[in-house]
C-alpha positions in Angstrom: 4.7 -4.3 -25.0 4.1 -7.1 -22.7 0.1 -8.1 -22.9 0.7 -11.6 -20.7 -1.2 -11.5 -17.5 0.4 -11.3 -14.1 0.4 -13.7 -11.5 -3.6 -14.1 -10.2 -5.1 -10.9 -7.2 -8.6 -11.3 -6.4 -10.9 -8.5 -7.9 -13.9 -7.1 -6.2 -16.2 -6.0 -8.3 -19.3 -4.0 -7.0 -22.5 -2.4 -9.5 -25.8 -3.0 -11.1 -27.1 -6.0 -12.6 -29.9 -6.6 -14.5 -31.3 -8.4 -17.9 -31.1 -7.1 -20.9 -33.4 -6.9 -23.7 -31.3 -6.2 -26.7 -34.1 -5.0 -30.4 -31.6 -5.2 -33.6 -32.9 -3.3 -36.5 -31.6 -3.6 -39.6 -33.3 -0.9 -41.4 -33.9 2.9 -40.5 -35.8 3.8 -37.3 -39.1 5.7 -38.0 -41.0 7.5 -35.2 -44.8 6.9 -34.9 -44.1 3.3 -37.3 -44.4 -0.3 -36.8 -40.4 -1.9 -37.1 -39.5 -5.4 -37.2 -36.8 -6.2 -35.2 -34.6 -9.1 -33.8 -34.4 -10.1 -29.6 -32.4 -11.2 -27.5 -31.8 -11.0 -24.1 -28.8 -11.3 -21.9 -27.2 -10.4 -18.7 -26.0 -6.9 -18.2 -24.9 -3.9 -15.8 -21.3 -3.0 -14.7 -20.3 -5.8 -12.4 -21.8 -8.4 -14.3 -20.1 -6.8 -17.4 -16.9 -6.8 -15.3 -17.4 -10.4 -13.9 -17.9 -12.7 -16.7 -15.2 -10.9 -18.8 -12.5 -11.2 -16.2 -13.8 -14.8 -15.1 -13.8 -15.6 -18.9 -10.0 -14.6 -19.0 -9.5 -16.8 -15.5 -9.3 -14.5 -13.2 -10.4 -14.6 -9.0 -13.3 -12.5 -9.3 -16.0 -11.7 -6.3 -19.0 -9.6 -7.8 -21.4 -7.5 -5.6 -23.8 -7.0 -8.0 -27.2 -4.8 -6.9 -29.4 -7.9 -7.9 -33.1 -9.0 -5.8 -33.8 -12.2 -4.4 -36.2 -13.0 -7.3 -36.4 -15.0 -10.6 -33.7 -12.6 -12.9 -31.8 -12.3 -9.6 -31.5 -16.6 -9.9 -30.6 -16.5 -13.3 -28.5 -13.8 -12.9 -26.0 -15.7 -10.0 -27.0 -19.6 -11.8 -25.0 -17.5 -14.5 -22.1 -16.3 -12.8 -21.6 -19.6 -10.7 -21.7 -21.6 -14.6 -18.9 -18.9 -16.2 -17.0 -19.3 -12.4 -16.8 -23.5 -12.4 -16.1 -23.4 -16.3 -12.9 -21.3 -15.8 -11.2 -23.3 -12.9 -12.5 -20.9 -9.7 -11.9 -21.9 -6.5 -14.6 -23.2 -4.3 -14.4 -20.0 -2.2 -15.5 -17.9 -4.8 -18.7 -19.9 -6.1 -19.4 -20.2 -2.1 -19.6 -16.4 -2.2 -21.6 -16.2 -4.8 -23.8 -19.1 -4.0 -24.4 -17.5 -0.7 -28.3 -16.3 0.5 -26.8 -12.8 1.2 -25.3 -12.3 -2.6 -28.7 -11.1 -2.9 -29.6 -7.5 -1.9 -32.5 -6.8 0.7 -35.6 -5.2 -0.9 -35.0 -4.4 -4.2 -35.9 -5.9 -7.5 -33.6 -6.8 -9.6 -34.1 -4.3 -12.9 -34.0 -4.8 -16.9 -33.3 -2.8 -19.7 -34.2 -2.5 -23.3 -31.7 -1.7 -25.8 -31.9 -0.7 -29.3 -29.1 -1.7 -31.8 -28.7 0.1 -34.9 -26.2 0.6 -37.3 -23.4 0.2 -35.0 -25.4 2.8 -32.0 -27.1 1.6 -29.6 -30.0 3.6 -27.1 -30.6 2.2 -23.8 -34.0 2.4 -22.0 -33.0 1.7 -18.4 -35.7 0.6 -15.4 -35.1 2.3 -12.4 -34.2 0.3 -9.4 -37.1 -0.8 -7.6 -36.5 -1.1 -3.8 -37.3 0.6 -0.4 -34.0 1.3 0.8 -30.8 -0.3 0.3 -28.9 -1.3 3.1 -25.4 0.2 3.0 -24.5 -2.1 5.9 -25.2 -5.2 4.0 -22.8 -4.1 1.2 -20.2 -3.3 3.8 -20.4 -6.1 5.5 -20.3 -8.6 2.3 -16.5 -6.2 1.1 -15.1 -6.5 4.6 -15.7 -9.9 5.1 -13.5 -9.8 1.8 -10.6 -8.0 2.3 -9.9 -9.2 6.0 -8.8 -12.3 3.5 -7.3 -10.5 0.5 -5.5 -7.2 1.4 -4.2 -6.9 -2.1 -6.9 -7.3 -4.4 -8.6 -4.5 -6.5 -11.5 -3.0 -6.2 -13.8 -2.5 -9.5 -17.0 0.4 -9.0 -19.5 0.5 -11.6 -23.2 1.6 -11.6 -24.2 2.2 -8.1 -28.0 2.5 -8.8 -29.1 3.7 -5.0 -26.7 6.5 -4.8 -29.1 8.4 -7.1 -30.9 8.5 -3.9 -31.5 12.5 -3.0 -32.1 11.2 1.2 -28.8 9.6 1.0 -27.1 10.8 -1.9 -23.7 8.6 -3.2 -23.6 6.8 0.2 -22.7 3.8 -0.9 -19.8 4.9 -3.3 -18.4 7.3 -0.1 -18.1 3.8 1.6 -17.0 1.5 -0.2 -13.7 4.3 -0.5 -13.5 4.7 2.6 -13.0 0.5 3.2 -11.2 0.4 0.5 -8.6 3.4 0.3 -5.1 2.4 2.1 -4.2 -0.9 0.3 -6.8 -2.2 -2.6 -6.4 -0.4 -6.0 -9.8 1.3 -6.5 -11.1 1.4 -10.1 -14.2 3.8 -10.6 -16.2 3.7 -13.5 -19.0 5.5 -11.9 -22.7 5.4 -13.6 -26.2 7.9 -14.3 -27.3 7.2 -10.4 -23.6 8.8 -9.2 -22.6 11.5 -11.9 -26.1 13.3 -11.3 -24.7 14.8 -8.0 -21.3 17.0 -10.3 -18.0 16.6 -9.9 -18.0 19.4 -7.0 -19.6 16.6 -5.5 -17.1 13.4 -5.8 -14.0 15.4 -5.9 -12.7 14.4 -2.7 -13.9 10.5 -3.6 -11.9 11.1 -7.0 -9.1 11.8 -5.3 -8.4 8.6 -3.2 -9.5 6.1 -6.0 -6.3 5.0 -7.9 -7.9 5.3 -11.6 -11.3 6.9 -12.6 -12.9 6.3 -16.2 -15.6 7.9 -17.9 -17.1 8.3 -21.3 -16.5 11.8 -22.7 -20.3 12.2 -22.8 -20.7 11.5 -19.0 -17.9 13.5 -18.7 -19.0 16.5 -19.9 -22.4 16.4 -18.1 -20.4 15.5 -14.6 -18.6 18.5 -15.1 -21.3 20.3 -16.6 -23.7 20.0 -13.8 -21.0 22.0 -11.1 -21.3 24.7 -14.2 -17.3 24.5 -15.0 -16.1 25.1 -19.1 -16.4 21.7 -19.6 -14.0 21.2 -23.2 -11.9 18.6 -23.0 -9.1 20.4 -22.6 -10.6 22.3 -18.9 -11.1 18.8 -17.7 -7.9 17.2 -18.4 -6.6 20.3 -16.6 -8.8 20.3 -13.8 -8.0 16.4 -13.6 -4.1 17.3 -13.6 -4.3 19.9 -11.0 -5.9 17.2 -8.5 -3.6 15.0 -9.6 -6.1 12.4 -10.6 -5.3 10.1 -12.7 -8.3 9.4 -15.3 -9.3 8.0 -18.5 -11.6 9.5 -20.9 -13.1 6.9 -23.9 -14.6 8.1 -27.0 -16.7 5.6 -28.4 -14.9 4.5 -31.4 -12.2 7.5 -31.8 -10.0 5.7 -28.8 -9.7 6.8 -25.1 -7.4 10.0 -23.4 -5.5 9.4 -20.3 -4.2 11.5 -17.7 -1.3 10.4 -15.0 -1.4 12.2 -11.9 -0.4 16.0 -12.4 0.8 14.8 -16.0 3.8 16.4 -16.0 4.5 12.8 -18.1 2.5 14.1 -20.7 -1.2 13.0 -22.2 -1.8 9.9 -23.5 -3.9 9.7 -26.4 -4.9 5.4 -27.1 -5.8 5.5 -31.4 -8.8 3.9 -32.4 -8.7 0.1 -33.5 -10.0 -0.4 -37.1 -11.6 -3.2 -36.9 -14.3 -3.3 -39.3 -18.2 -2.6 -38.3 -18.9 -2.3 -35.0 -21.7 -4.9 -34.1 -22.9 -3.2 -30.8 -20.5 -1.2 -28.5 -23.1 -2.0 -25.2 -20.3 -2.8 -22.7 -16.7 -1.4 -25.1 -16.6 1.0 -21.4 -16.8 -1.8 -19.0 -14.7 -3.7 -21.7 -12.1 -1.4 -21.3 -12.2 -0.9 -17.2 -12.0 -4.8 -17.4 -9.0 -5.2 -19.8 -7.3 -2.3 -17.2 -7.8 -4.1 -14.1 -6.2 -7.3 -15.4 -3.0 -5.5 -16.6 -2.6 -3.6 -13.3 -4.5 -6.0 -10.6 -3.4 -6.3 -6.8 -0.9 -3.0 -7.2 -1.6 0.5 -6.3 1.3 2.1 -7.0 1.3 1.5 -10.9 4.0 3.9 -12.9 3.7 5.7 -15.9 4.7 2.9 -18.3 2.1 0.6 -16.5 -0.6 3.0 -17.3 -0.2 3.1 -20.7 0.0 -0.1 -20.6 -3.1 -0.7 -18.7 -4.8 1.9 -21.5 -3.6 -0.2 -24.8 -4.5 -3.5 -23.4 -8.2 -1.7 -22.5 -8.2 -1.0 -26.4 -8.6 -4.4 -26.9 -10.9 -5.3 -24.5 -13.2 -2.7 -25.9 -12.9 -3.5 -29.2 -13.9 -7.3 -29.3 -16.6 -6.2 -27.0 -17.9 -4.1 -30.1 -18.1 -7.2 -32.4 -20.9 -8.9 -30.8 -24.2 -8.4 -29.6 -24.5 -6.9 -25.9 -22.6 -6.1 -23.3 -21.2 -9.7 -21.9 -22.4 -12.3 -24.3 -19.6 -13.5 -25.9 -16.8 -12.7 -23.9 -13.8 -14.2 -25.0 -11.2 -16.7 -23.0 -7.0 -15.8 -22.8 -6.6 -17.4 -26.3 -9.1 -15.5 -28.1 -7.5 -12.7 -27.1 -4.2 -13.4 -27.7 -5.2 -14.2 -30.9 -7.1 -11.0 -31.5 -4.1 -9.0 -30.2 -1.8 -10.4 -32.1 -3.9 -9.9 -35.1 -4.3 -5.9 -34.6 -0.7 -5.4 -33.9 0.4 -7.1 -37.1 -1.8 -4.7 -38.8 -1.4 -1.4 -37.0 2.0 0.4 -35.4 1.8 3.3 -32.9 -1.6 3.4 -32.2 -1.0 4.5 -28.8 1.0 8.3 -28.8 2.1 9.6 -25.7 2.1 13.8 -26.1 4.8 16.2 -23.7 4.3 19.3 -25.9 2.7 22.2 -23.9 1.0 23.9 -27.4 0.0 20.3 -28.7 -2.3 19.1 -26.3 -4.7 21.9 -26.2 -5.2 21.2 -30.5 -5.7 17.5 -30.1 -8.2 18.6 -27.2 -10.0 21.0 -29.1 -9.7 18.9 -32.8 -11.8 15.9 -30.2 -14.6 18.2 -29.2 -14.9 19.0 -32.3 -15.3 15.1 -33.2 -17.7 14.9 -30.5 -20.2 17.8 -31.3 -20.1 15.8 -34.9 -20.9 12.6 -33.8 -24.0 14.0 -31.7 -25.3 15.9 -34.3 
């Protein structure tokens, strides 16, 4: 497959931004006891994870994070400008990030604490401290960009204010309304959106170009609406509604379905990268890799979808080899070397399943493995 990047096309990233305190524990966890840990502080949140990974690869990125005009918000802004300048981004991007309306009025930049232990991570997130997020503020910034960049890509991550029971999903729905006609829309929603369930989001999912969740998230997403949340049934529902989607399977790879599914189910087998240091942000890395491959192309073929999944797989695997969601993002030279090394060691790591009797057997097997992994 061709892993070369395409011509530059702007990417707008929308989602959470926070400060992450990572606690690294080498021994066993015993409730009620004291533990000696290594402590680290990183930037995180879906918008920041997307942006730093893509910027480090030389992409043109315009971030719209949900951060406040406070100490941590300023720190995030400064880091994004620094990364952009390092990889020769245009002054237009820098001016956008450096503007005063980069910050969302009335909110405080949240913090998260992450425990990393034996390649697993447990996240404790602070709720967004706010007195009401202005939809108009977000809409104004997005419209300003897409008027100048009609073929850009839109990455929607965790929009925390959408959990608000008084205005559920309002911001994400507005983003999709604005961008529906001409921009590639990649949605990788977070807990604040998923809590409303699949019935609430069905029409909006049908208007996205790629919808991504991990297996635990999508099972909760469907269970909320009382539906059978077996992986096979989820895939059937996605195909019935012609939703192109990727379900990441943690350390077991990913499953992809394209439109009505007539081309088959895509199984992306995991890479053997040795010990996993920290899987935090691997899903965001997966999404970033796919968009780097498809950016600016709203109508993509099944083969292009498969190629994008392949790229996402490498980006996600690379992310698992260091602490933090975006603390050690590779540049193009580093990711190319990683891809070449892995390609020499593995063959046929993506398989297209077209036989009708095979997908259910494989989906049921994945369900069983998933159930064992959470026991």
